[in-house]
N, CA, C and O of each residue as an XYZ file, in Angstrom:
420
protein
N       0.825     -1.208      0.213
C      -0.018     -0.074      0.463
C       0.819      1.387      0.051
O       1.422      1.616      1.099
N       1.088      2.220     -0.674
C       1.354      3.645     -0.896
C       1.035      4.509      0.097
O      -0.153      4.815      0.204
N       2.118      5.143      1.125
C       1.938      6.199      1.627
C       1.480      7.681      0.898
O       1.567      8.136     -0.242
N       0.970      8.146      2.137
C       0.121      9.365      1.733
C       1.049     10.409      1.517
O       2.109     10.298      2.132
N       0.913     11.325      0.842
C       2.299     12.825      0.626
C       1.868     13.787      1.832
O       1.379     14.872      1.520
N       2.028     13.440      3.316
C       2.084     14.262      4.326
C       2.677     14.638      4.945
O       2.313     15.244      5.953
N       4.090     14.400      4.539
C       4.935     15.374      5.362
C       5.832     15.838      4.288
O       6.020     15.265      3.215
N       6.450     17.117      4.760
C       6.929     18.014      3.976
C       8.311     17.215      3.092
O       8.336     17.415      1.877
N       9.030     16.646      3.486
C      10.121     16.440      3.147
C       9.292     14.805      1.867
O      10.034     14.409      0.968
N       8.338     14.355      1.967
C       7.302     13.417      0.690
C       6.988     14.255     -0.090
O       7.193     13.953     -1.265
N       6.500     15.348      0.125
C       5.759     16.259     -1.085
C       7.109     16.990     -1.783
O       7.142     17.101     -3.009
N       8.411     17.569     -0.811
C       9.075     17.878     -1.816
C       9.814     16.995     -2.730
O      10.228     17.335     -3.839
N       9.971     15.667     -2.107
C      10.507     14.456     -3.118
C       9.649     13.807     -4.316
O      10.052     12.986     -5.140
N       8.146     14.478     -4.192
C       7.203     14.213     -5.354
C       7.118     15.301     -6.193
O       6.853     15.302     -7.395
N       7.344     16.158     -5.519
C       7.624     17.676     -6.384
C       8.689     17.612     -7.366
O       8.663     17.980     -8.541
N      10.001     16.878     -6.437
C      11.270     17.183     -7.365
C      10.955     16.130     -8.875
O      11.233     16.458    -10.029
N      10.301     14.810     -8.426
C       9.852     13.707     -8.998
C       8.947     14.095    -10.386
O       9.141     13.553    -11.474
N       7.978     15.079    -10.150
C       6.976     15.745    -10.993
C       7.499     16.327    -12.248
O       7.214     16.128    -13.429
N       8.702     17.428    -11.406
C       9.033     18.278    -12.360
C      10.158     17.701    -13.224
O      10.271     18.230    -14.329
N      11.236     16.453    -12.844
C      12.115     16.056    -13.395
C      10.998     15.035    -14.807
O      11.275     14.976    -16.005
N      10.171     14.586    -14.331
C       9.497     13.529    -15.411
C       8.885     14.913    -16.182
O       8.948     14.827    -17.409
N       8.309     16.164    -15.666
C       7.774     17.065    -17.168
C       8.544     17.166    -17.415
O       8.560     16.869    -18.609
N      10.022     17.604    -16.920
C      11.488     18.365    -17.738
C      11.712     17.085    -19.024
O      12.411     17.379    -19.994
N      11.247     16.072    -18.961
C      11.801     14.896    -19.579
C      10.855     14.731    -20.599
O      11.246     14.158    -21.616
N       9.374     15.217    -20.526
C       8.455     14.172    -21.424
C       8.272     16.073    -22.862
O       7.912     16.086    -24.039
N       8.711     17.255    -21.959
C       8.722     18.199    -23.166
C       9.282     18.210    -24.251
O       8.776     18.476    -25.341
N      11.327     17.662    -23.805
C      11.834     17.743    -25.173
C      11.478     16.436    -26.242
O      11.716     16.222    -27.431
N      10.669     15.574    -24.980
C      10.384     13.980    -26.124
C       9.491     14.571    -27.230
O       9.728     14.455    -28.432
N       8.233     15.343    -26.590
C       7.582     15.535    -27.102
C       7.809     16.814    -28.350
O       7.088     16.561    -29.315
N       8.306     17.594    -28.467
C       9.340     18.517    -29.352
C      10.249     17.751    -30.491
O      10.513     18.208    -31.603
N      10.671     16.468    -29.955
C      11.806     15.697    -31.065
C      10.847     15.283    -31.630
O      10.794     15.631    -32.810
N       9.502     14.257    -31.047
C       8.596     13.560    -32.278
C       8.026     14.990    -33.004
O       8.020     15.145    -34.225
N       7.684     15.719    -32.306
C       7.399     16.373    -33.458
C       7.310     16.843    -34.694
O       6.458     16.924    -35.579
N       9.162     17.323    -34.403
C      10.148     17.751    -35.644
C       9.880     16.141    -36.397
O       9.261     16.009    -37.453
N      10.260     15.419    -35.902
C      10.630     13.960    -36.585
C       8.846     13.680    -37.116
O       8.719     12.720    -37.876
N       8.088     14.125    -36.908
C       6.659     13.605    -37.285
C       6.713     14.906    -38.885
O       6.537     14.490    -40.030
N       6.970     16.333    -38.584
C       7.101     16.945    -39.715
C       8.291     16.794    -40.887
O       8.390     16.969    -42.101
N       8.941     16.458    -40.025
C      10.354     15.742    -40.815
C      10.138     14.394    -42.122
O      10.848     14.133    -43.093
N       8.984     13.810    -41.676
C       8.738     12.361    -42.562
C       7.703     12.914    -43.199
O       7.443     12.284    -44.224
N       6.751     14.165    -42.948
C       5.428     14.203    -43.920
C       6.344     14.985    -44.778
O       6.123     14.675    -45.949
N       7.119     15.717    -44.699
C       7.780     16.588    -45.618
C       8.416     15.485    -46.911
O       8.208     15.399    -48.121
N       9.186     14.817    -46.037
C       9.671     14.094    -47.115
C       8.485     13.066    -48.036
O       8.424     13.069    -49.265
N       7.785     12.400    -47.317
C       6.397     12.214    -47.779
C       5.973     12.984    -49.054
O       5.934     12.350    -50.109
N       5.714     14.052    -49.047
C       5.240     15.352    -50.017
C       6.260     15.596    -51.034
O       6.067     16.142    -52.120
N       7.616     15.037    -50.477
C       8.681     15.413    -51.363
C       8.407     14.540    -52.410
O       8.391     14.860    -53.599
N       8.136     13.150    -51.840
C       8.645     11.711    -52.475
C       7.607     11.854    -53.744
O       7.878     12.139    -54.910
N       5.959     11.480    -52.970
C       4.530     11.844    -53.628
C       4.794     13.100    -55.062
O       4.329     13.120    -56.202
N       5.575     13.868    -54.461
C       5.726     14.583    -55.740
C       6.743     14.182    -56.995
O       6.542     14.415    -58.187
N       7.886     13.514    -56.400
C       8.507     13.340    -57.287
C       7.513     11.688    -58.546
O       7.409     11.472    -59.754
N       7.122     11.099    -57.461
C       6.118     10.112    -58.112
C       5.380     10.435    -59.046
O       5.461      9.901    -60.152
N       4.426     11.487    -58.715
C       3.872     11.540    -59.961
C       4.093     12.653    -60.717
O       3.170     12.835    -61.511
N       5.351     13.833    -60.803
C       6.288     14.186    -62.061
C       6.450     12.928    -62.528
O       5.935     12.720    -63.627
N       7.120     11.862    -61.915
C       8.009     10.986    -62.844
C       7.077     10.298    -64.170
O       7.415     10.063    -65.330
N       5.649     10.075    -63.388
C       5.130      9.061    -64.145
C       4.560      9.883    -65.010
O       4.419      9.378    -66.124
N       3.930     11.688    -64.820
C       3.400     12.286    -66.109
C       4.457     12.754    -66.846
O       4.060     13.462    -67.771
N       6.313     12.567    -66.769
C       6.448     12.613    -67.583
C       7.005     11.478    -68.418
O       7.096     11.611    -69.639
N       7.424     10.239    -67.731
C       6.877      8.777    -68.521
C       5.995      8.509    -68.930
O       6.094      7.400    -69.454
N       4.784      9.042    -69.042
C       3.512      8.453    -69.881
C       2.793      9.745    -70.166
O       1.578      9.913    -70.264
N       3.976     10.821    -70.305
C       3.046     12.286    -71.080
C       1.513     12.310    -70.239
O       0.497     12.461    -70.917
N       1.428     12.184    -69.024
C       0.260     12.455    -68.539
C      -0.110     14.131    -67.855
O       0.733     14.383    -66.994
N      -0.863     14.987    -67.982
C      -1.255     16.067    -67.948
C      -1.657     16.210    -66.203
O      -1.711     15.368    -65.307
N      -1.865     17.483    -66.228
C      -2.444     18.016    -64.617
C      -3.602     17.489    -64.222
O      -4.066     17.492    -63.082
N      -4.329     16.763    -65.780
C      -5.729     15.985    -65.557
C      -5.587     14.834    -64.679
O      -6.602     14.845    -63.982
N      -4.972     14.000    -64.399
C      -4.340     13.034    -63.291
C      -4.365     13.339    -62.386
O      -4.765     12.456    -61.628
N      -4.061     14.512    -61.777
C      -4.526     15.156    -60.102
C      -5.764     14.769    -59.251
O      -5.873     14.308    -58.115
N      -6.928     15.229    -60.497
C      -8.597     14.998    -59.610
C      -8.588     13.968    -59.519
O      -8.674     13.526    -58.373
N      -8.466     12.880    -60.803
C      -8.663     11.169    -60.400
C      -8.172     10.498    -59.185
O      -8.775      9.826    -58.348
N      -6.518     10.952    -59.316
C      -5.625     10.568    -57.988
C      -6.184     10.965    -56.805
O      -6.403     10.160    -55.900
N      -6.513     12.488    -56.703
C      -6.981     12.680    -55.543
C      -8.166     12.207    -55.041
O      -8.256     12.131    -53.816
N      -9.191     11.838    -55.792
C     -10.379     11.377    -55.827
C     -10.049      9.736    -55.167
O     -10.318      9.300    -54.048
N      -9.533      9.222    -56.053
C      -9.060      7.776    -55.940
C      -8.177      7.884    -54.502
O      -8.712      7.014    -53.814
N      -7.295      8.388    -53.828
C      -6.429      8.291    -52.800
C      -7.916      8.293    -51.292
O      -8.027      7.607    -50.277
N      -9.036      9.733    -52.049
C     -10.021      9.930    -51.011
C     -10.324      8.554    -50.750
O     -10.019      8.012    -49.688
N     -11.072      7.822    -51.933
C     -11.745      6.714    -51.525
C     -10.908      5.428    -51.136
O     -11.469      4.431    -50.682
N      -9.575      5.493    -51.330
C      -9.034      4.285    -51.195
C      -8.224      4.503    -49.227
O      -7.785      3.594    -48.522
N      -8.292      5.750    -48.949
C      -7.645      6.201    -47.866
C      -8.861      7.409    -46.948
O      -8.741      8.630    -46.855
N      -9.892      6.587    -46.420
C     -10.661      8.308    -46.125
C     -10.384      8.894    -45.229
O     -10.517     10.117    -45.166
N      -9.859      8.065    -44.172
C      -9.116      9.195    -43.138
C      -7.950      9.912    -43.322
O      -7.583     10.775    -42.525
N      -7.286      9.580    -44.421
C      -6.097     10.411    -45.025
C      -6.283     11.532    -44.993
O      -7.285     11.546    -45.707
N      -6.071     12.877    -44.646
C      -6.339     14.039    -45.247
C      -5.169     14.744    -45.402
O      -4.177     14.702    -44.674
N      -5.461     15.826    -47.054
C      -4.193     16.512    -47.299
C      -3.750     16.000    -48.430
O      -2.542     16.028    -48.663
N      -4.639     15.449    -49.324
C      -4.136     14.873    -50.610
C      -5.259     15.526    -51.579
O      -5.820     14.773    -52.376
N      -5.450     16.276    -51.559
C      -6.560     16.923    -52.435
C      -5.797     17.780    -53.766
O      -4.586     17.868    -53.966
N      -6.429     18.112    -54.232
C      -6.035     17.932    -56.140
C      -4.689     19.416    -55.372
O      -3.460     19.339    -55.389
N      -5.276     20.207    -54.988
C      -4.668     21.828    -54.643
C      -3.133     21.039    -54.059
O      -2.073     21.307    -54.624
N      -3.183     20.130    -52.965
C      -1.875     19.969    -52.269
C      -1.000     18.706    -53.162
O       0.174     18.376    -52.990
N      -1.926     18.179    -54.087
C      -1.201     17.208    -54.601
C      -0.251     18.092    -56.018
O       0.839     17.833    -56.528
N      -1.001     18.902    -56.222
C      -0.320     19.609    -57.505
C       1.012     20.734    -56.682
O       2.045     21.031    -57.282
N       0.690     21.233    -55.224
C       1.595     21.653    -54.644
C       2.970     20.784    -54.113
O       3.976     21.358    -53.695
N       2.828     19.249    -54.207
C       3.493     18.172    -53.862
C       4.017     18.480    -55.261
O       4.991     19.224    -55.154
N       3.815     18.268    -56.188
C       4.409     18.256    -57.227
C       5.436     19.180    -57.536
O       6.609     18.806    -57.514
N       5.058     20.618    -57.888
C       5.682     21.934    -57.471
C       6.972     21.878    -56.506
O       8.106     22.282    -56.762
N       6.507     21.284    -55.358
C       7.953     21.318    -54.245
C       8.815     20.284    -54.499
O       9.898     20.378    -53.922
N       8.572     18.888    -55.512
C       9.442     18.188    -55.813
C      10.204     19.126    -57.176
O      11.405     19.079    -57.441
N       9.331     19.826    -57.804
C      10.499     19.992    -59.020
C      11.105     21.333    -58.455
O      12.000     21.710    -59.211
N      10.940     22.106    -57.484
C      11.752     22.948    -57.164
C      12.807     22.479    -55.971
O      13.694     23.254    -55.615
N      12.693     21.468    -55.513
C      13.742     20.938    -54.464
C      14.317     19.575    -54.980
O      14.728     18.775    -54.139
N      14.375     19.235    -56.434
C      14.545     17.938    -56.642
C      15.711     17.339    -56.789
O      15.994     16.172    -57.056
N      16.704     18.777    -56.472
C      18.157     18.518    -56.775
C      18.675     18.614    -55.405
O      19.904     18.691    -55.442
N      18.202     18.640    -54.189
C      18.119     19.011    -52.851
C      18.036     17.599    -52.379
O      16.955     17.031    -52.221
N      19.088     17.091    -52.176
C      18.688     15.611    -51.204
C      18.797     15.797    -49.684
O      18.517     14.822    -48.987
N      19.020     16.476    -49.335
C      19.167     16.552    -48.055
C      17.447     16.857    -47.406
O      17.254     16.900    -46.191
N      16.298     17.048    -48.427
C      14.846     16.700    -47.973
C      14.334     15.238    -47.416
O      13.436     14.962    -46.622
N      15.386     14.296    -48.246
C      15.231     12.772    -47.760
C      16.254     12.895    -46.443
O      15.987     12.200    -45.462
N      16.893     13.375    -46.426
C      17.022     12.456    -44.687
C      16.662     13.129    -43.698
O      16.707     12.641    -42.569
């Protein structure tokens, strides 16, 4: 059975533990956010590359984007961010930074 936190020293030790845990959680949350953002940027660049390369190889125009957006929405209904406009931005992003290999790191 755990002891109640009544004595001053117990409260001080508890407070210290609480502060240590909060100080550990905050940087972890920040690192997780940065990792997620980094992964999304790499994904957007990669999707833009896939579409751009296929358009070049197959001779497709921008007309493929509405169908792709619709099929992505139907195939992955809970995944957001792949509208025609966003797919177009991804292609543009890839074309602008296709020589920058640091995007994929």
